[in-house]
C-alpha positions in Angstrom: 268.1 -14.8 66.5 265.3 -14.9 69.1 261.8 -13.8 69.2 261.4 -10.7 71.1 259.3 -11.1 74.6 256.9 -8.2 73.5 255.7 -10.2 70.7 252.3 -11.7 72.3 251.4 -14.9 72.0 248.7 -14.5 69.9 250.4 -13.0 67.3 252.6 -16.2 67.2 249.2 -18.7 66.9 247.8 -16.4 64.3 250.6 -16.5 62.2 251.3 -20.6 62.4 247.5 -21.0 61.6 247.6 -18.6 58.7 250.5 -20.6 57.2 248.6 -23.9 57.4 245.5 -22.6 55.9 247.5 -21.1 53.2 249.0 -24.1 52.3 245.8 -26.4 52.7 244.1 -24.1 50.6 247.4 -23.2 47.9 249.3 -26.6 48.2 252.1 -24.3 47.9 255.0 -25.1 49.9 253.2 -27.8 51.3 256.0 -29.7 53.6 253.0 -31.8 55.3 251.8 -33.7 52.0 254.8 -36.3 51.9 254.3 -36.9 55.7 250.7 -37.7 55.1 251.4 -39.7 52.2 253.8 -42.0 54.1 251.0 -42.1 56.9 248.6 -43.1 54.2 250.7 -46.0 52.8 251.4 -47.3 56.3 247.7 -47.5 57.0 246.8 -48.7 53.6 249.4 -51.8 54.4 247.8 -52.3 57.8 244.4 -52.3 56.0 244.9 -54.7 53.1 242.9 -57.9 53.3 244.4 -61.3 53.2 241.7 -62.8 51.8 241.7 -64.2 48.2 239.2 -62.9 45.5 236.7 -65.4 44.5 236.1 -64.0 41.3 239.7 -62.8 40.0 242.7 -65.6 38.5 245.8 -64.4 37.5 247.4 -66.1 34.5 251.2 -65.2 35.2 254.0 -65.3 32.7 256.9 -66.3 34.9 260.5 -67.1 34.7 259.2 -70.9 34.4 257.1 -70.0 31.7 260.1 -68.2 29.8 262.1 -71.6 30.7 259.2 -73.7 29.4 258.3 -72.0 26.0 260.9 -69.4 25.5 262.0 -66.0 25.2 259.1 -63.2 25.6 257.3 -62.3 23.2 256.1 -65.3 22.3 254.8 -66.4 18.6 251.2 -65.1 19.2 249.9 -68.5 18.0 250.6 -69.5 22.0 248.8 -66.6 23.3 245.7 -67.7 21.0 246.3 -71.4 22.2 246.2 -69.9 25.8 242.9 -68.1 25.3 240.9 -70.6 23.4 241.7 -73.1 26.7 240.5 -70.4 29.4 237.8 -69.9 27.1 237.0 -73.9 27.0 237.3 -73.9 30.7 234.5 -71.3 30.7 236.5 -67.8 32.0 233.7 -65.0 31.5 236.3 -62.5 30.8 240.2 -62.8 29.6 241.7 -59.7 30.0 245.4 -59.6 28.2 247.3 -57.5 29.8 249.9 -57.0 26.9 250.1 -54.4 24.4 249.5 -55.7 20.5 250.7 -52.4 19.0 252.4 -54.3 16.1 251.8 -57.2 13.8 254.1 -60.2 14.5 257.4 -60.1 12.4 257.8 -63.3 10.7 259.9 -63.6 7.8 258.6 -67.1 6.3 255.1 -65.5 6.0 256.7 -62.6 4.1 258.3 -64.7 1.9 255.2 -67.1 1.7 253.2 -64.3 0.9 255.8 -62.7 -1.6 255.7 -66.1 -4.0 252.3 -66.3 -3.5 251.6 -63.1 -5.5 254.7 -63.5 -7.8 253.0 -67.1 -8.6 249.6 -65.1 -9.1 251.1 -62.5 -11.2 252.6 -64.9 -13.5 249.3 -66.7 -13.8 250.4 -70.0 -12.8 247.3 -70.4 -10.4 245.2 -70.8 -13.3 246.0 -74.3 -14.0 247.3 -77.4 -12.9 249.9 -78.3 -11.4 250.0 -74.6 -10.7 246.7 -74.7 -8.7 247.3 -77.4 -6.5 251.1 -75.6 -5.7 249.1 -72.2 -5.4 246.5 -73.8 -3.0 249.5 -75.3 -0.5 251.2 -71.7 -0.9 247.5 -70.2 0.7 247.7 -72.9 3.0 251.1 -72.2 4.4 250.2 -68.4 4.7 247.4 -69.1 6.6 249.5 -71.5 8.8 252.2 -68.8 9.4 249.8 -66.2 10.2 249.8 -66.1 13.9 247.9 -62.6 14.4 245.0 -64.2 12.2 245.1 -67.2 14.5 245.1 -64.9 17.6 242.4 -62.8 15.9 240.3 -65.9 15.5 241.0 -66.8 19.1 239.8 -63.7 20.4 236.6 -63.3 18.3 235.9 -67.0 19.2 236.2 -66.4 22.7 233.8 -63.3 22.6 235.1 -62.6 25.7 238.5 -60.8 25.3 239.4 -57.2 26.9 242.7 -55.3 25.7 244.7 -52.7 26.6 246.2 -49.7 24.7 248.2 -47.2 26.1 248.3 -43.3 26.0 251.4 -41.9 25.0 252.5 -39.4 27.7 255.8 -38.4 26.6 255.0 -37.7 23.1 253.9 -33.9 21.8 252.7 -35.1 18.5 248.9 -35.7 18.6 246.5 -37.8 16.6 244.6 -36.5 13.8 241.2 -38.0 14.6 240.2 -41.0 17.0 240.3 -44.6 15.7 237.1 -46.1 15.4 237.8 -48.6 18.4 238.2 -45.7 20.5 235.3 -44.4 19.9 233.4 -47.3 19.8 234.6 -48.3 23.3 234.4 -44.7 25.1 232.2 -43.4 27.5 228.6 -42.2 25.8 226.8 -40.8 28.7 229.0 -37.5 30.3 227.5 -35.7 33.5 228.8 -32.5 34.8 231.0 -30.8 32.1 231.9 -27.6 33.2 235.1 -25.3 32.3 236.7 -26.5 35.7 235.9 -30.1 35.0 237.4 -29.9 31.6 240.5 -28.0 33.0 241.5 -30.2 35.4 240.7 -33.4 33.2 244.3 -35.4 32.5 243.7 -34.8 28.3 246.1 -36.9 26.0 246.4 -36.6 22.4 248.0 -39.5 21.0 247.8 -43.5 21.6 250.2 -46.3 21.2 248.2 -48.3 18.3 246.4 -51.4 18.9 245.9 -53.4 15.9 242.6 -52.9 14.2 242.2 -56.8 13.8 242.5 -57.1 17.3 240.1 -54.2 18.2 237.5 -55.2 15.9 236.9 -58.5 18.1 237.6 -57.3 21.4 234.6 -57.5 23.8 236.3 -54.0 25.6 239.1 -52.1 25.2 240.5 -49.7 28.4 243.7 -47.7 28.7 246.5 -48.8 30.9 248.2 -46.0 32.1 249.4 -45.4 36.0 250.2 -42.0 37.2 252.7 -42.1 40.3 252.7 -39.1 42.7 255.4 -36.8 43.1 257.0 -39.1 45.2 256.8 -41.9 42.6 254.5 -44.3 44.3 251.3 -45.2 42.6 248.3 -44.6 44.7 245.2 -44.3 42.5 243.9 -45.3 39.1 242.4 -42.6 36.8 239.4 -44.8 35.6 238.8 -41.9 33.1 241.3 -40.4 30.7 240.3 -37.3 28.4 241.6 -37.8 24.6 241.7 -35.1 21.7 239.3 -32.7 23.4 236.2 -34.5 23.4 236.4 -38.2 24.0 236.6 -39.6 27.5 238.0 -42.9 27.6 237.8 -46.0 30.3 240.5 -47.6 32.4 241.3 -51.2 31.7 240.1 -52.3 34.9 236.3 -50.3 34.0 236.6 -52.3 30.8 236.9 -55.6 32.6 234.0 -55.0 35.0 232.0 -54.0 32.1 232.6 -56.9 30.4 232.4 -59.1 33.5 228.8 -57.3 34.4 227.8 -57.6 30.8 226.8 -54.1 31.1 225.7 -51.6 27.9 226.4 -48.2 27.0 223.2 -46.8 28.8 224.1 -48.5 31.7 227.6 -46.8 32.5 227.8 -43.1 33.2 230.6 -40.6 34.1 229.8 -37.6 36.5 232.9 -35.4 36.1 234.5 -34.9 39.2 232.8 -37.2 41.4 232.9 -40.7 39.8 231.6 -43.4 37.3 228.0 -45.2 37.7 227.5 -48.9 36.7 224.3 -49.8 36.7 223.9 -53.8 37.1 220.4 -53.5 37.5 217.4 -51.3 37.9 217.7 -51.3 41.3 221.6 -51.7 42.0 223.8 -48.7 40.9 227.4 -48.8 41.9 229.7 -46.0 42.1 233.1 -45.8 41.6 234.3 -42.7 43.2 236.6 -40.1 41.8 238.9 -38.2 44.5 239.2 -35.4 42.0 238.3 -33.7 38.5 241.2 -35.9 37.0 238.9 -39.0 37.9 241.7 -40.7 40.1 240.3 -43.3 42.3 242.1 -44.2 45.3 243.2 -47.8 45.4 242.3 -50.0 48.5 245.3 -52.4 48.2 245.4 -56.1 49.1 248.2 -58.1 50.5 250.4 -58.6 47.9 252.6 -59.0 45.8 251.0 -62.7 44.9 249.1 -63.0 47.8 245.2 -62.3 47.6 245.0 -63.1 44.0 245.5 -67.0 42.8 248.2 -67.4 40.4 248.5 -70.1 37.8 251.2 -70.3 35.1 250.7 -69.4 31.6 252.5 -72.6 30.4 249.9 -74.8 32.2 247.1 -72.8 30.5 248.6 -73.5 27.3 249.1 -77.3 27.9 245.9 -77.1 29.3 247.2 -78.9 32.4 244.8 -77.0 34.6 241.7 -77.4 36.8 238.7 -75.8 35.0 236.9 -74.9 38.1 239.5 -72.6 38.9 238.7 -70.1 35.9 234.9 -71.0 35.2 232.6 -67.9 35.2 236.0 -66.0 36.7 237.9 -62.7 35.4 241.1 -64.1 34.2 243.7 -61.5 33.9 247.1 -62.5 31.6 250.0 -60.5 32.1 254.0 -60.9 32.8 255.4 -61.0 36.3 258.9 -62.6 35.1 261.9 -59.6 35.7 262.7 -57.8 32.7 259.7 -58.1 30.5 256.8 -56.6 32.6 256.3 -53.0 34.2 256.6 -52.9 37.9 255.7 -50.0 40.1 256.7 -48.7 43.4 253.0 -48.8 45.6 252.5 -48.5 49.5 252.3 -52.5 49.7 255.3 -53.3 47.4 258.4 -51.2 45.9 258.4 -53.9 43.3 254.7 -54.8 42.2 253.8 -55.8 38.7 251.1 -53.9 36.8 249.2 -57.0 36.7 248.3 -57.0 40.3 247.2 -53.2 40.0 244.6 -54.2 37.6 243.6 -56.9 39.8 243.6 -54.9 42.7 241.4 -52.1 40.8 239.2 -54.7 39.2 239.0 -56.1 43.0 238.0 -52.8 44.5 235.0 -52.1 41.9 233.6 -55.6 42.5 233.7 -55.6 45.9 232.9 -51.8 46.4 236.2 -51.4 48.7 237.5 -47.9 48.1 239.4 -45.3 49.8 237.2 -42.2 49.4 237.3 -38.8 50.3 233.6 -37.0 50.4 233.3 -33.7 49.7 232.5 -32.6 53.3 236.2 -34.4 54.3 238.2 -31.3 52.8 235.4 -28.7 54.6 236.1 -31.0 57.9 239.9 -30.5 57.4 239.8 -27.0 57.4 237.7 -26.5 59.9 239.8 -28.7 62.4 242.5 -26.3 61.1 240.6 -23.3 62.3 240.0 -25.0 65.6 243.5 -26.3 66.6 244.6 -22.5 65.4 242.5 -20.8 67.7 243.5 -23.3 70.5 247.4 -22.6 70.3 246.3 -18.6 69.6 243.9 -17.9 72.4 243.9 -21.0 74.7 247.2 -22.5 75.2 248.7 -18.7 76.4 246.7 -18.9 79.2 247.0 -22.3 80.2 250.1 -23.6 82.5 252.7 -25.5 81.4 251.7 -28.8 82.4 248.2 -28.5 81.7 249.1 -27.0 78.2 251.1 -30.2 77.6 248.2 -32.7 78.6 245.6 -30.9 76.7 247.7 -30.4 73.6 248.5 -34.4 74.0 245.0 -35.4 74.4 243.5 -33.2 71.2 246.6 -34.9 69.5 245.9 -38.4 70.6 241.6 -37.8 70.1 242.4 -36.5 66.5 245.1 -39.3 65.7 242.5 -42.0 66.8 239.3 -40.6 65.0 241.1 -40.4 61.9 242.2 -43.8 62.2 238.8 -45.0 62.9 237.2 -43.5 59.7 240.0 -44.7 57.5 239.9 -48.3 58.6 236.2 -49.1 59.7 234.7 -46.7 56.8 237.5 -46.2 54.3 237.6 -42.6 54.4 240.9 -41.0 54.3 240.9 -37.9 56.9 244.3 -36.4 56.5 245.8 -36.4 60.1 249.1 -34.5 59.2 248.5 -31.2 59.1 246.2 -30.6 61.5 248.5 -32.8 64.1 251.7 -31.1 62.7 249.7 -27.4 63.1 249.3 -28.6 66.7 253.1 -29.7 67.6 254.6 -26.6 65.6 252.2 -24.0 67.2 252.7 -25.9 70.8 256.3 -25.5 70.3 256.5 -22.0 68.8 254.1 -20.8 71.4 255.8 -22.3 74.5 259.4 -21.5 73.3 259.5 -18.5 71.2 262.3 -19.8 69.5 261.3 -19.4 65.6 261.6 -16.2 63.5 258.7 -16.0 61.5 259.4 -12.8 60.2 263.2 -14.0 58.8 261.4 -17.2 57.2 259.1 -15.4 55.2 262.0 -12.8 54.0 263.9 -15.8 53.0 261.0 -17.4 51.2 260.8 -13.8 48.9 264.0 -13.9 48.3 263.9 -17.5 46.9 261.1 -16.8 44.6 263.0 -14.0 43.1 263.9 -14.9 39.8 267.4 -13.0 39.7 268.2 -14.8 43.1 267.0 -18.5 41.9 269.7 -17.7 38.9 272.4 -16.5 41.1 271.9 -19.5 43.8 271.5 -21.9 41.1 274.5 -21.2 39.6 276.2 -21.0 42.7 275.0 -24.6 43.7 276.4 -25.5 40.3 279.8 -24.4 40.4 279.8 -26.4 44.1 278.8 -29.5 42.4 275.4 -29.2 44.2 273.6 -29.9 40.8 270.2 -31.1 42.6 270.0 -27.8 44.6 270.9 -26.0 41.4 268.0 -27.9 39.7 265.5 -26.4 42.3 266.4 -23.3 41.8 266.2 -23.2 38.0 263.2 -24.8 38.1 261.3 -21.7 39.6 262.8 -19.7 36.7 260.1 -19.5 33.9 261.1 -21.0 30.5 260.0 -17.6 29.0 263.1 -15.9 30.8 265.9 -14.9 28.9 268.6 -17.7 28.9 266.4 -19.7 30.9 266.8 -22.9 29.0 270.8 -22.0 28.6 271.0 -22.6 32.2 269.0 -25.9 32.1 270.9 -27.3 29.2 274.0 -26.7 30.8 273.1 -28.1 34.2 271.9 -31.2 31.9 275.3 -31.5 30.4 276.7 -31.3 33.9 274.2 -34.4 34.9 275.7 -36.2 32.0 279.3 -35.5 33.2 278.5 -36.9 36.4 276.9 -40.2 35.0 273.4 -39.1 36.4 271.8 -40.0 33.0 268.1 -40.3 34.2 268.5 -36.8 35.7 270.1 -35.3 32.8 266.9 -36.3 30.7 264.5 -35.1 33.5 266.3 -31.6 33.2 266.1 -31.8 29.2 262.8 -32.7 29.4 262.0 -29.6 31.1 263.5 -27.5 28.4 261.3 -29.1 25.6 258.2 -29.2 27.7 256.9 -26.6 25.7 257.2 -28.7 22.6 259.7 -26.9 21.0 263.1 -28.4 20.5 266.4 -26.9 21.6 269.9 -27.1 20.2 270.8 -30.8 19.8 268.1 -32.0 22.2 266.5 -34.4 19.5 269.6 -36.4 19.2 270.9 -36.3 22.5 267.6 -37.3 24.4 267.6 -40.6 22.4 271.4 -41.3 23.2 270.6 -40.6 26.9 267.7 -43.1 27.5 270.2 -45.9 25.9 272.8 -44.8 28.3 270.3 -45.2 31.2 269.2 -48.3 30.3 272.6 -49.3 30.0 273.3 -48.3 33.8 269.9 -49.8 34.8 270.2 -53.2 33.1 274.0 -53.6 33.2 274.3 -54.2 29.3 277.5 -52.2 29.1 279.8 -55.5 28.6 282.1 -54.2 31.2 283.1 -56.0 34.5 285.8 -54.0 35.9 285.5 -52.2 39.2 285.8 -48.7 38.4 285.1 -48.7 34.7 283.8 -45.4 33.9 284.1 -46.3 30.2 281.4 -48.8 30.9 278.8 -45.8 30.6 280.4 -42.9 28.8 278.2 -42.6 26.0 279.1 -41.5 22.8 278.8 -37.5 23.1 280.7 -34.5 23.3 280.6 -34.1 27.0 283.3 -35.7 28.8 283.0 -37.7 32.0 284.2 -36.2 35.5 285.2 -37.3 38.8 284.9 -34.7 41.4 286.0 -31.6 40.0 288.4 -33.4 37.4 287.7 -34.1 33.4 288.5 -37.6 32.6 290.5 -38.2 29.8 291.5 -41.3 28.7 292.3 -44.6 30.7 295.9 -45.4 31.7 295.8 -48.7 33.5 294.0 -51.4 35.7 295.2 -52.4 39.1 293.9 -54.2 41.9 291.8 -51.2 43.2 290.2 -50.7 39.5 290.9 -48.6 36.8 293.2 -45.5 36.6 292.6 -42.6 34.2 294.7 -39.6 33.3 292.2 -36.6 34.2 292.6 -32.9 33.8 291.4 -29.9 36.1 289.9 -27.2 34.2 290.3 -24.7 36.7 294.4 -24.7 36.8 294.6 -26.7 33.8 296.5 -29.6 35.5 297.0 -33.1 34.2 296.7 -35.4 37.2 296.2 -39.4 37.4 292.8 -40.5 38.7 292.8 -44.0 40.8 289.4 -45.1 41.7 287.9 -47.7 43.6 284.3 -49.1 42.8 282.2 -48.9 45.9 280.1 -52.0 44.8 283.0 -54.3 45.2 282.6 -54.4 48.8 280.2 -55.4 51.5 277.6 -53.1 52.3 277.9 -54.1 56.0 281.2 -52.3 55.6 281.1 -49.8 53.3 280.7 -46.9 56.0 283.7 -48.0 57.5 285.4 -48.4 54.4 285.0 -44.9 53.0 285.9 -43.5 56.3 289.2 -45.3 56.6 289.6 -44.7 52.5 289.3 -41.1 53.2 291.4 -41.0 56.3 294.2 -42.9 54.3 293.8 -40.7 51.7 294.1 -37.5 54.3 297.4 -38.7 55.6 299.0 -39.7 52.5 297.9 -36.3 51.2 300.0 -35.0 53.7 303.4 -36.4 52.9 305.1 -33.6 50.6 308.7 -35.0 49.9 310.4 -34.6 46.3 310.4 -39.0 45.9 306.9 -39.2 46.8 304.2 -39.1 44.4 301.9 -35.9 45.6 298.0 -36.8 46.0 296.0 -33.8 45.3 292.5 -34.7 46.4 290.4 -37.2 47.5 286.7 -37.9 46.8 283.4 -40.0 46.4 281.7 -39.6 42.9 278.1 -41.7 42.3 279.3 -45.4 42.4 283.1 -44.8 42.7 285.3 -43.3 45.4 288.9 -42.1 43.7 292.3 -40.1 44.5 293.8 -37.7 42.2 297.5 -37.5 42.3 300.6 -36.3 40.6 300.9 -37.3 36.9 304.0 -39.0 36.2 305.5 -39.3 32.4 307.9 -42.2 32.7 307.5 -45.4 33.8 308.0 -48.3 36.9 311.4 -50.0 37.8 310.2 -53.5 36.7 312.0 -53.5 33.4 315.0 -53.0 35.0 314.9 -56.1 37.0 315.2 -58.4 34.0 319.3 -60.0 33.8 319.7 -58.1 30.5 318.6 -54.8 31.4 320.3 -54.3 35.3 321.3 -50.7 35.7 324.7 -50.0 37.0 325.4 -50.5 40.5 325.7 -46.8 41.4 322.6 -46.0 39.8 320.7 -48.7 41.4 322.4 -47.8 44.7 321.4 -44.0 44.6 317.6 -45.2 43.3 317.3 -47.3 46.3 318.5 -44.8 48.4 316.2 -42.1 47.2 313.2 -44.7 47.9 314.7 -45.2 51.5 314.8 -41.3 52.2 310.9 -41.3 50.9 309.9 -44.1 52.9 311.7 -42.9 56.0 309.9 -39.5 55.5 306.6 -41.4 55.7 307.3 -43.5 58.5 308.3 -40.4 60.8 304.5 -39.0 59.6 303.0 -42.8 61.1 302.3 -44.1 57.6 303.6 -47.4 56.4 303.5 -48.4 52.7 302.9 -52.2 52.9 303.3 -52.7 49.1 306.7 -51.8 48.3 307.7 -53.4 44.7 309.2 -52.3 41.3 305.7 -51.4 39.8 305.2 -48.8 42.7 308.8 -47.1 42.1 308.4 -44.5 39.3 311.4 -43.2 37.5 310.7 -40.0 35.5 311.6 -39.9 31.5 313.4 -36.8 31.3 315.0 -36.3 35.0 315.6 -39.9 36.0 313.9 -38.5 39.3 312.7 -41.5 41.5 308.9 -41.2 42.8 307.2 -43.7 45.3 303.3 -43.7 44.6 300.2 -45.8 46.3 301.0 -44.9 49.8 298.2 -46.0 51.9 296.7 -48.2 49.0 297.5 -51.2 50.4 295.9 -50.7 53.6 292.7 -49.2 52.2 292.5 -52.3 49.8 293.5 -55.0 52.1 291.1 -53.8 54.8 288.1 -53.7 52.7 288.0 -56.7 50.0 285.6 -59.2 51.1 286.1 -61.4 48.3 287.5 -64.6 49.5 290.3 -66.7 48.2 292.0 -63.3 46.8 295.9 -62.5 47.9 296.0 -58.7 48.5 298.9 -57.5 48.3 302.4 -58.9 46.3 303.7 -62.1 48.2 307.2 -61.8 46.2 307.4 -58.5 48.1 305.7 -59.0 51.5 308.0 -59.4 54.7 307.7 -62.1 56.9 305.4 -60.5 59.5 302.8 -59.3 56.5 302.6 -63.1 55.7 302.1 -64.0 59.1 299.1 -61.5 59.6 300.7 -59.6 62.2 300.6 -55.8 62.9 303.1 -54.3 60.5 305.7 -50.9 61.1 308.0 -49.4 59.0 310.6 -52.2 59.1 308.0 -54.6 56.7 308.6 -51.6 54.3 312.2 -52.1 54.8 311.9 -55.6 54.0 310.4 -55.0 50.6 313.1 -52.4 49.8 315.5 -55.1 50.3 313.7 -57.3 48.0 313.6 -54.9 45.3 317.2 -53.8 45.9 318.0 -57.6 45.6 316.4 -58.1 42.4 317.5 -55.1 40.6 321.0 -55.8 41.5 320.6 -59.9 41.0 318.1 -59.9 37.9 316.0 -62.3 39.7 313.7 -62.2 43.2 315.5 -63.8 46.1 312.4 -65.9 46.5 310.9 -67.9 44.1 308.4 -70.9 45.2 306.5 -72.9 42.2 303.4 -72.1 44.1 302.3 -69.2 46.7 302.3 -71.6 49.4 306.3 -72.7 48.7 306.8 -68.8 48.5 305.2 -67.6 51.3 307.0 -70.3 53.0 310.3 -69.1 51.8 309.9 -65.4 53.0 308.7 -66.6 56.2 311.4 -69.2 57.2 314.1 -69.7 54.2 317.1 -67.5 54.3 317.4 -65.5 50.9 320.2 -66.7 48.1 323.3 -64.7 48.8 323.4 -62.1 46.0 327.2 -62.3 45.1 326.8 -66.0 44.5 324.3 -64.8 41.5 326.0 -61.4 40.4 329.8 -61.7 42.0 330.4 -58.1 41.0 328.7 -56.6 44.1 330.4 -55.7 46.5 330.6 -57.0 50.3 329.2 -54.4 51.8 326.0 -54.2 49.3 325.6 -57.6 50.3 325.7 -56.9 54.0 323.3 -54.3 53.3 320.9 -56.2 51.6 321.3 -59.2 54.1 320.5 -56.6 56.9 317.5 -55.2 55.5 316.1 -59.1 54.7 316.3 -60.3 58.0 313.3 -62.2 59.0 313.5 -60.8 62.8 312.4 -57.0 62.6 314.9 -56.6 65.4 317.9 -57.4 63.6 316.4 -55.5 60.6 317.1 -51.8 59.9 315.2 -50.0 62.4 314.3 -46.9 59.9 314.5 -46.5 56.2 316.7 -43.5 57.2 319.5 -45.8 58.8 319.4 -47.6 55.4 319.7 -44.5 53.3 322.9 -43.4 55.3 324.7 -46.8 54.5 323.6 -46.6 50.8 324.7 -42.9 50.8 327.9 -43.9 52.3 328.5 -46.4 49.5 327.7 -44.6 46.8 330.2 -41.7 47.9 332.7 -44.3 48.1 331.7 -45.6 44.5 332.2 -42.1 43.3 335.6 -41.2 45.4 337.0 -44.5 43.9 335.9 -43.7 40.3 337.2 -39.8 40.4 340.4 -41.2 41.8 340.4 -43.6 38.8 339.6 -40.7 36.5 342.7 -39.1 37.8 345.2 -41.8 37.5 343.8 -42.3 33.5 344.9 -38.6 33.2 
């Protein structure tokens, strides 16, 4: 559809302008915000200074420290020694970016304490030699109490700041604020209104800090970070509400307060505006807030490990340091080694240690360098939206095409430059994206008139309907588009009947797809009202463990395509596509083979998997294309002696092929001398395989890996099925590991060994090898090692089968000899030709047997 010519241009301009104004005012459907965030991130990276901050020194717990001092967490006497050494070096503030929620576990300390108490209970401490022994027990207890040592070190230093963490996931609530929370909270609060309290981020449960540490710390601050919707950390909430009446500072604020020696009266909070730090009667510094949540945009430094000098903790512990590095400085101690410290996605790094985020925020406060949005900026943005809207509504339609394009471009460039200058010169963040998008979209619509605004409005109205969302969500879920289904279900209120059941069933589907993080997110939506639902109290903890298994690779399995590595002990079965995985059938060169079931038609299938992680990332797109092309080609093979391929697909980290499930075994057991089948039966089997190959070759498909293991014999009907068509080519053309022979050398044709292009005659050679082995009970080529074997296949003639098994007719030997010719041109040119010869021999055998039976009667 196209916009009718009768619709005036000014109507289009007004509609677009109103939409942008509505988005700006309400935030609903704000598609401009993600673009603006990326724009902000880019400018923040460019603006990040490279000079090192002279007041901050980082003491990092990195991999070299773990190698030298052992696994983390260390005994706390090590941390105590580090604090002592830093205090002696003259550090003004020592900030421990490490949580101390529980006492240190020490079996030795427990044993000595118990023994001491028991000794005293028996009264043995009252006289010698018991008194002396009791004193030694007391000394041993003191020596083993690392928490006491750390408490002593913190107290003696007198300048240690510790973090706490508010529990944002628990629905529990603390009965009252601990004493240290009250002592270290903000006391001077301004601007308390209903609006301010409503938008303040209130929390009700903390991860406890050991009282002995809290009592001697000079400062305590929260270390919570809250990511934006896209997962990026862009701001620090320097004030958090606790239990409805307590306002608690962030870790960086506590550090700066200690560094500047500020008292309670020197710090005041104005809700919605910022925090005022009075360094002196004439010097008051404001830490600005961008909203009532008291979030402050972080002005990033170059990172990680660029702007802040770092010293390994092991050097501090062993006093191998220069005291000048730490004298009169803020020293922040924290982990940076992978696996022991939190890392975050930020505009300057996708893997930034939390330690450096704290350091950036502290540096911002000390240097008074913030990205700010003064109160007048949103009004300016709104006015500019109206101005640009008036331009596209009333001015642009009156301009010629060339003049309109030039004028629009000039406005575009002028606003972009103005926003950039404000950002880089004054650290003011003016949103560039919404006005510019209004200008561009308005220009396109007014000039082209190709968009139907009423249709878009209609679609939105339909999408907002709860019943429509339910129907669309169920439709997406049935089609396997679970993310889209979740998007629709989230629009339905949890108060609606059946809403939680919809999300619960969707979570189960995420589990079956092994997308445990998305299953967790779905379940958390269900219980966000604080009420449990069905078995979620048991299921969520199990899912957390499964998610950690997938992230950190602790499952213990390293075989490609191993779904079992991430299956958890639940009542949900994993799925590949629409197939439910029942159990494992075996493992091959490609990956793991599973028995599965199509729940729609209750058909049992065999599912062969390929782990995509096994392939070079550069070759992965090409590999996927070839995989599905080969699977599609093999799926066209409809023949009674070829295993039928039903489906192929890609699921998470696996590619898979679903094929006919065979109840039987392969021909390998009939290649042993004592299990050789009768001649006629063997020839009939080879004939069936030859006919299957002839059919496939006629479709342009070469097997490339004919061997007994790829020829199945049904248990009940004795029917022959050839499997794995196209698989060898997928594997051989995609694997990148060196030193691996892909294929089975004993059954390879000379042209395969030589790396030449192969056709159907290569399969005929391989079938000849299989025929030889099934009649002789041994392979025609048997080198001591792979080099000798490959030479024999390529150069040496195979032995006469009649020398091994004299009962083999000469005509059969001739068929084998022709199939095993080194030169392709001398070999059977088609598998059908070989099948005809085999049929003739079988018919002759039947004729002779019939004649003998008649003579016997």
